[in-house]
C-alpha positions in Angstrom: 114.5 150.6 26.1 110.7 150.9 26.9 108.3 148.6 25.2 105.7 149.7 22.9 102.9 149.8 25.4 105.3 151.9 28.2 106.6 155.2 28.1 107.1 158.4 30.0 104.5 160.4 31.5 104.6 164.1 31.0 103.6 166.7 33.4 100.0 166.9 32.2 99.7 163.1 32.6 101.1 163.4 36.2 98.8 166.2 37.0 95.8 164.3 35.6 96.8 161.1 37.4 97.2 162.9 40.6 94.1 164.6 40.5 92.1 161.4 39.7 94.2 159.8 42.7 93.2 162.8 45.1 89.5 162.8 44.1 88.5 159.6 42.4 85.0 160.5 42.0 85.6 163.9 40.2 84.1 164.3 36.6 86.1 164.6 33.4 84.5 168.0 32.9 85.8 169.1 36.2 89.3 167.7 35.5 89.3 169.7 32.4 88.4 172.6 33.9 90.9 172.5 36.9 93.8 171.2 34.4 92.6 174.1 31.9 92.7 171.7 29.0 89.8 170.6 26.7 87.7 167.6 27.9 88.7 165.7 24.7 92.4 166.0 25.8 91.4 164.7 29.2 89.5 161.7 27.8 92.2 161.0 25.3 95.2 161.0 27.8 93.1 159.0 30.0 92.6 156.4 27.4 96.0 156.4 26.4 97.2 155.9 29.9 94.8 153.2 30.5 95.6 151.4 27.2 99.4 151.7 28.0 98.9 150.1 31.4 99.8 153.2 33.6 96.4 153.5 34.9 95.3 150.0 35.9 92.0 150.7 37.7 89.5 153.0 38.9 88.0 151.1 41.7 87.7 152.0 45.4 90.6 151.1 47.6 89.9 148.8 50.5 91.2 148.4 54.0 91.4 145.0 55.0 92.0 146.1 58.6 88.7 147.7 58.7 87.0 144.7 56.9 88.0 142.4 59.9 91.6 141.4 58.8 93.7 143.5 61.3 96.9 141.2 60.7 99.0 141.5 57.9 101.9 139.2 57.0 104.5 138.7 54.3 104.9 135.2 53.6 107.9 133.9 51.5 107.1 130.4 49.6 109.7 128.0 48.5 108.0 126.2 45.7 108.8 122.6 44.4 110.9 122.5 41.2 108.8 123.1 38.2 105.4 123.6 40.1 105.2 127.2 40.1 101.8 127.6 38.2 100.2 124.6 40.3 101.4 126.9 43.4 99.9 130.0 42.1 96.6 128.1 41.4 96.5 127.2 44.9 97.2 130.5 46.2 94.5 132.0 43.9 92.1 130.1 45.8 93.0 131.8 49.1 91.0 135.1 49.5 93.3 136.2 52.3 96.3 136.3 49.7 96.2 139.9 48.3 99.0 139.5 45.9 101.9 137.1 45.3 105.2 138.1 43.2 107.9 135.8 42.1 111.3 136.6 43.6 115.0 135.8 43.4 117.0 134.3 46.3 116.2 131.5 48.6 112.4 131.9 48.2 110.2 131.8 45.1 107.3 133.8 45.9 106.5 136.7 48.4 102.7 137.0 49.4 101.0 139.5 51.1 98.4 138.0 53.3 95.8 139.4 55.7 94.2 137.5 58.5 91.8 138.0 61.4 94.6 136.7 63.9 97.8 134.6 64.3 95.4 131.4 64.3 93.9 132.3 61.2 97.1 133.2 59.6 98.5 129.6 60.8 95.5 128.1 59.0 95.9 130.0 55.6 99.7 128.8 55.8 98.7 125.3 56.5 96.2 125.3 53.6 99.0 126.5 51.3 101.4 123.8 52.7 98.7 121.1 52.3 99.5 121.3 48.3 102.9 119.3 47.4 103.7 122.4 45.0 104.6 124.6 48.0 107.5 123.1 50.0 108.0 125.6 52.9 106.9 129.1 53.9 108.2 131.8 56.3 105.9 134.2 57.7 106.8 137.9 58.9 104.2 139.7 60.7 103.9 143.1 59.7 104.0 145.6 62.9 102.9 148.9 61.5 102.6 150.6 57.9 105.5 153.0 58.0 104.8 154.3 54.6 101.8 153.1 52.8 101.7 152.0 49.3 102.3 155.2 47.0 102.9 155.9 43.4 102.8 159.6 43.8 106.4 160.5 44.4 107.4 158.0 41.4 104.8 159.8 39.3 106.5 163.2 39.9 109.8 161.9 39.1 109.0 160.0 36.1 107.2 163.3 34.7 110.4 165.4 35.9 112.6 163.0 33.9 110.4 163.2 30.9 110.4 166.8 31.0 114.0 167.2 31.3 114.6 164.7 28.7 112.6 166.8 25.9 114.7 170.0 27.0 118.0 168.0 26.1 121.5 168.0 27.6 122.2 171.0 29.5 124.6 173.8 28.3 127.4 172.1 30.3 127.3 169.3 27.9 125.1 167.2 29.8 127.2 167.1 33.0 125.5 166.7 36.2 124.7 169.7 38.2 126.2 169.8 41.5 124.1 171.5 44.2 125.2 174.9 45.6 127.3 174.4 48.6 128.3 171.0 47.5 132.0 169.7 46.6 132.4 167.6 43.7 133.2 163.9 44.6 135.9 162.3 42.9 
């Protein structure tokens, strides 16, 4: 079940978000013109998407590589039992830690870290390990980005699901449709 602040995005939401993603400096009047809706509609939709947390920001996207941090690594951390908040506070003080996510499995946190070179990465890891809240790290250096961070395909899928949910079950009683030329599995 979706919580109050979340929910599906429809086709208009998806088109609005995609346009803002592709052209972040576009004005609301131009968005309204291109989407063929009133400016008030665009403004209201955008406000609701922001309030719900679907749209989290409008700032410029930065490329750490072009800022002098060409090395990216994923660093798994094992945290001393009961000291997660302390470990997070330590990591928040390290500007090269771009994000940290709690994980299941043998490690407790996964961090995306950038560095100038491998020696700098080692310094970052050593700085983290100097606090007793962080017991162990395992680093994986990224070699190349094959699929950059993206949300467009997910947005399209969510909008399509919302649209099909509004239409209700298909005439075949809601059964899955089998593409032409495919044999049923079973």
